N, C-alpha and C positions, 0 to 999 in steps of 0.2 A: 755614793751619790753620783760620782763621775760616770759610772757604768750606765746608770739610768739615763743621764743626759745624752750620752753617746748613742744609746739605743733609740731614744726619742729622735735625735738628730738624723740617724740613719733612716728611720721610718718616715720622717717628714719629707725626705728626698724622694720617696716612692709613692707619694700621694697622687691620686688620680685627679685629673683636671675635669674630664668629662666622662659621662657614660651614656650609652644609647643602647637600649635593649640589653643584650648580653655582652656588649663590647665596652671596654674601659680603656681610656688612654694609657699609654705606657706598656700595654701588652706587647710581648715580643711576637714576632711572626710565628715562631714555633708554637707559642701558647694559643695564638689565634687559630692556627690550623687544627690544633687539638680540640678547641671548642667547636669549630665548624664540623669536625669529624664526629664528636659526641652528639651534637645537636642535628646532624645530618643536613647541614646548610650547604647548598651547591656553590661554594666559593670557588672562583676560578681566576686565572691570570687575566689581567686587563687585555682587551683586544680579541679574546676568543668569543665566539658565539656558541653558547652552551644551551642545549635544549633540555638536558637532564635536570631533574628537580631534587637530586640527592647528591650528597658529597661523593666526589670521586677524585682521589689524589692525582690522577693523571691530568686533570684539567688545571692543576696548579703550575705544571710545567717547570718545576723547581730544578730539575736536572738540565733542561735546555736553557733556561733563563735564570741562573742563580742570583743575578743582580736585580731581578724583578722585585719591586716593592709596592706595586699597586694591584689589589685584588678586589673583585666585585662579586655580587650575587643579586639575583632578582627575588623580590618578595612582594607580599601584599601588606600595605600599611594604610590604615584608615579606609579600607575597602577599595584601594586603588593600587595598581601595579607600580612598584618603585624599584629603583636600583640603589643598592647600598655599596659604597666604595670605601675601602680601607687603605689608608696611605701609611707606609712604614718608613722610618728614617733610613737614610742611604747606607750607613755603616752599622749602627747598633740595631737596626730593624725593629724599632719600637713604634707603636701606633701613635701618631701625632695628629692625624686628621681623619675625620670620618664625614662622608657626604651622603646625603639622601637626595635622590632626584625623582620627581614625578613629572611625567609629560602629561599636561592637562591644561585646558583653557578655562576650567571651571573656577570662576572667581570666588564663589562661595566656599569651595574646598580650600583655596589658598587662604582665605580669611580664617577658616577653621584652624589651619596650621599656625597662622600668626597668633590666634587667640590661645592655642595650647602653649605656645612658647612664652607668650606674655604671662599667662597664669603661672607657669613654672619658674620663669627667670626674671620677671618684672617687666617694667615698661621698656619697649624697644626704642632704639635711636635710629633715625633715618640718616642715610648718607649715600652719596653718589657723586661721581665726578660728572662734569658736563656731558661727556660723550655717553656715559651710561644712563644718565638721567632720562634721556629720550626713550630708551628701549627697556630699561629695567627699573624695578623698585628694589632697593637694598635696605636692609635693616640689620641692626647689630644688637646683641645682648652681651653684657659682661657680668655674669653672675658672681664672679670672684676674680682675683688677680691672676689665676692660672688658666682661666677659660675664656674663650671668645667664641660666640656663635653668630654666624652671618647667614642671612637668607638673601637670595637673589631670585626675583620672580619677573616673568614677562608673560606675554600672551601664549607662549609655548610651554610654560610649566613653572615649577618652583624647585629650588635647590636649598638644602640646609647644610651648612658646613660647621662642624664642631672642631675647634682647635685647642690643643694643649699648647699653651704659649711657650712653656719651657722646652718641651720636646720639639716644637717648631724651630726655636732658636738653635737647639742642638743639631737639628737636621741641616740648618743653614751653615753652621760651623763645619759639619762633616763634609758638606759640598765644597766649601772653601778649601779645606785641607786636601781633598781629592784633586781639585782644580790646580792648586799650588803644586802638589806632587807630580801631576801630569806635566806641568811647565818645566819643573826641575828635571824630570826624566827626559823630556824632549831636548833640553839644553845639553844634558850629558850625552845623550845618544847622537845628537847632530853636531856637537861642537867641532869634531874633527873634519866635518865637511867644508868648513869655511877656511 
């Protein structure tokens, strides 16, 4: 009986929080690259302008930028061009955030997106701070305790952000550890200068 409980406990730690198309939270960067290769998705390093419409490992620039953890590709969603961005945690390189961005001023299209999300995840909650309220409409869905979905729309377009809450917290912890290590290393390195 103990073995079954341990196995269930291990599998519960690997549950996905969100999925979009073929992407699931907690995928490792290596797994995501394999999927992109198999599906011929033109995944590339953030910041590159890529014209090609097929997978090409050279555009990942993994050798030049081994710490890169943001990758993108262009696609067509709901008959409009969209950019999909995949964010991986800083150390463990697990997918914790996925964003879809359409550049459009079509309010009907934006309402279609809201209605699709409402249908799948339930009623949206509105939220904005004072500064954002003037320029953006923000809505949030919390389909379960592991997932947060946020939309941000303006006259320039709409973004959907899917968050794996646990992996987002892990990413924040990893950032703090790296920042702390840098401070310690700087103290050790520069202590003799004083």
